[in-house]
N, C-alpha and C positions, 0 to 999 in steps of 0.2 A: 439543835441546840434543845434544851430541855434544863428546867429549873435556872434557867440564867446561865448555863455552863454549855459551852461548846465541846462535844465529844468525836474523835476520829478514831477510825482504826487504819492498822496495816494487815492488809491481804496478801500480800504477795513476798514482801521485803522483811528479813529476820531484821529483829530492832537490834540484835547485837551488830550488824552490820554499820549502824550509826547512819548519818547523813542529814539532809536537811529539806524542811519543807516550808510552805507557804501557806495557811489557811486563811479563809475571809469568812466575814460574815455579811450576809446579803438581808435585805427588808425581805426578800422572796424570792422564789425560783425565776421569776421574769427579770428581775434588776440585773442590771451589769455593771452595776456600782457597788463596792463593797461599803460598809459602814464601818469598817476597822478590819485589819489581818494582823497576823503573827507570825513571826518566825518561829519554827520548831526545829531545835536543834540538838540531835541525839548524837552526845561525844562518848567516851570512855570515861567521864568524867563528869559528876553533878555539879552545881554550882558551888556548895560546900567544898567540894573538892578542889576544885579550881582556885578558889580563894586560897584554900590552903597550898595550893603548887605557884600559886603568884610570885613572881620573882621581882626582887628588890632592887631597882636600877639606882646607882650611886651616880647623882650628876655633878658636874664641874661645882667648884665652891661659889662660883658666882651667882649662882642661883637659888644658895639655900636661902638666904634673907627672903628674896623675893616670893618664893612658894611657901615659907614656913617651916623646910624640910629640905634636906640635901638628897633625897630619893623620891623616887615614886614606885607605886607597887604595879605589874604589870601581868597580862595573863600570859601564860606559857605558851600558846598558840594563838593562830589566826582565829579569828571571829569564825565560826562555823567547821571550822576543821576537825575532823574526826578524833585524830591522833596528833601527838606531839613526836614529830619524825624529822630526821634531816636526811641530804643525799639527793641523787637525781631524779628517783622515782618514788619521793616520800608522799604519802598519801596527806600530810601538812599542806601540798600544794594544793588540793582541792576543796579550797573553802570558799565561798561566794563571794562576789565582789559587789561596791555599792556606789552608788551616785552620790555625790557628796550632799548632806542634808537629807538625805531620805532614807526611812528607817529599814525600808525591805530590800532583801539581796538579790542578785541575779546569778545566775550559774557560772559557775569557772568551766572553763575549756573550749576548745575548737568545735568540737561537736557536741551538740546538744540534740535532744528530743521533743519534738512539739507535741501537742496535745492528742495528734492521731499517731505517735509513735514512729513519726519519719525525721530520720537524722537531718538536723540545719547546722549550716555553718554558721549562722547569726541567730539574734533572737528573732523568733517570728512574731510575738507581740511587741512591736515597736512603733513610735510614732513621733515625728518631729514636732517640737518647742513650736508655737502658733506665735509670730511676729508681725501680724496683723490683724485688722479688725478694731471695733470700737473700745477706745482705750478706758481703762476702768472698767470693762465688763468682765468680773470674775469668772460668772458660768460660763460653761463653754471652752475656756482656754485650755491647753495643756499645761501652760507652764505656770501652776501654783500648786500648794499643798492639798487644795481638795480635789483636784484632778490626781495627783500622785498618790494620796490616800485611798480615793476610791477606785485606781489603777493599778494595784500593787505588782501587777505580773507586767506591765508595760513600761519599758525601757525608754524613756523620754530622750530623742537623739535631738543633736544640738545643731545650730548653724552661725553661720560667721556674722549675723546679724543679732544672735542673742549672746554674742562673746562666749560661746562653747559652755553655756550655762543652763541647765533643764529649766531653771527657774526664770519666770519672764515677767516678772514684778505684777502677776497676776493680770497681766493683760497690758499692764500700764506702760512698759517700756524697758529698755535696756539702759546700763549704764548703772554708776554705785548707788544712785538713789533710788533704784528700784529693785537692789537686790536684798535677799533675805539671810545676812549675814547670823543671825541667832538659832538656825535651823538646829544646830548642834550644841549649842549652848556655849559659845564663846567667841561673841561677836568682835572682841578687840583682843583675842590670844595671841596677835603677835607682838604685843607689848608684854614682855617678860612680867610673870607676877599675877596674870590673868589666869583664872582656873575655869575648867568645863562646869556648867551646871547641867543636871540631867534633864534632859527634854522628852517630849513625847517622843519627835523624832528620831533620839538617839537609837542607835540599832545594839547596842550591847545589853546583855542581861541586868535584869537589878543587882545595884551593887557597882556597875561598871558604867564607865562613861568612854568614849571615843577620847583620846587623849591629848593634852594640849601641846605644841609643837615643840616644846622642851625637853620632852621626856626622852629624845631619842638621843640628847647630846651625851648621854652616858657612854657612847659607842664610839666617841675620838676624844683624843687628848685634850685638846681645847675647846670642844662643844661645837665646833663649826665644820663646814665640809672641808673634806680631807682626801687626798690620794693615796690607795694603798700603799703604793710604792715610797711613800713620804716616811711610812713608820707611824703614824698619828692616829691611824685606826686601829681599834680594839679587837683585835679577832684572834680566833684560835682554829688553827689548821687553815687549809687551803679552800678557795670558793669553789663550792659543789651546789650550782645553780642556787647559789645563795651562800651567806655568811652566816658562822657561828659567831656572834658578838659576844665580847666580855663584858658585861653589865655591872659587876662589882669588883674587878681586878681578878678574879677565882673564877668562877662558873658562867658558863656559856649559854644563849638563846639562839636559836636557829632563826632567820629571816628569811625565808626563801623568795626567790626572784619569780614571782607568780606571772607576770605578764599584765594585760589590762584589758578591759572593754573598752572599744573606740566610741568616743562620743556620738560619732556624726552618724554610722552606722550600726552599732552593739555589736560591730564582729569582734570576735575574741584575736586578739594578739599574744602569742606566748614568746617571749625573749629572754635572755638570760640577765634580767635585771628587774627590780621590784621597788613600786612606789606605793606608799601607806598613807592612807589620810590622816591629819590631825582635825582637830575642833575648830581651827582658825581659817577664819576668810586671810587670804593674802592681801598685802597693804595696798598694792597696786591692784586696780580692779581687772586687768587684761586677761589674767588667767584663774584668778576666783578664789584658790584655795592653796594652804602651805601644806606638802607633803614634804616625808621622807623617805629618801631614796636610795638606793643602793644598785653599784653595777660591779662588776669583777674588778674594776680598776678604781673606782671612786665612791665614797659614801656623800652623799648630799644631805644637809641639814637645811630643812625651813626654805625649799623651795617651790616655786607656784605651779599648779595645775589647772587643766579645766575643770568645772566642778560636774561637767557632763559626763568625765570618763567614769568608768567601771572599774576601782581598785578595793583593795582589801583594808582590813581594819585589824589593828592589835589593841585590843581593851585594854584601859586602866583603871585599875582598883578606885572608886569613887571617893574622894578626899572625905565626903561628908559622912561615908558609913565608916563604922568604926572597925 
C-alpha cells in the first residue's frame, strides 16, 4: 500500500487470459484479519463495455407498474466470467460462486489449489458457523459480517442448527428475528415492486446490483415456473448444459448450469442445472433466499435455497444509475 492506494502485480499469469482474484488489506504483516478486501475481475470487457453490452429483458406486463418499467438491464455474463460463451465446454462456466449476502467470491470447480499448490476437492479454508457460546457476543463468532469481512477466503459452512445459513445473528441465535435480510439491499424483495439498493456487501461492480427476483420472469410466458415441454419457456435451441433464453422475443442470452458449492462442506458439485441468487430473502425462513433455477426439463421462478450455498450471480444494472 502506498499513498492510500493498493498495488499488486501479476508475475506468472498473462493478463490477457483474464481471471479472478481477491486481495485484502491487513493492519500489518502479523494480522490474520483483513480490514477490507476487493474482488479483482479481469474479463474481455471493462465496466463501460459491459454496460454497453447490457441486455434488456422484457418482463411480463404485470410488473411494469410495480417497477416503473417493463424491462431490466442485465449483464451479458455471470459475475466473474472471463468470456460470454455457450456450449458444454464454455468458459462462461468458470465464474466464481457466492454465499448469499457475502461480497467475496469462492472458486468454481471440482478441483482447486490451496496456498501450497496442492489440489483439493473442497475448499481448504472453511470453518463452520458457530451456534453456541454467549448470546449476543459479537466478537469471536463466525456467523456475522465482521468475521466474513475479516476472513474473505473462508467459506463459512452451515449446520442444521443454523438453518443452513452462514449468518447466525452475530451469535444471538437462529430464526427470522436474527437473520440479516438487508445484506444485498432488498429485505422485502419477495414483494413485487421492491428494488435492490446497492450495499457494501453487494458483489457486483459499480453501477450494478444483485437482481431482484422478478428480473428472470422474462424467460417464461407467464413469469412463473414452467416445464420446458409445456411450451411456456422462452428458449432458443436445445439444452446444452444450460439454456439460451429469449429475453426480448428475438435475442437470446446463455445461462449455464454451473452446479453449486455445498453449504455444509464447501464441496463443489457439478450438475446439469443452475441456480442463480436474487437479492431477496425467501418469505419463509426455512431455506433463506430466493433463486432462479434451471434444468433440462424445468425453469424455476422464485424458489428458496439455503443462504450458505455457493451459487452464481448475474448482475442487474443499478436502477439508480443512468
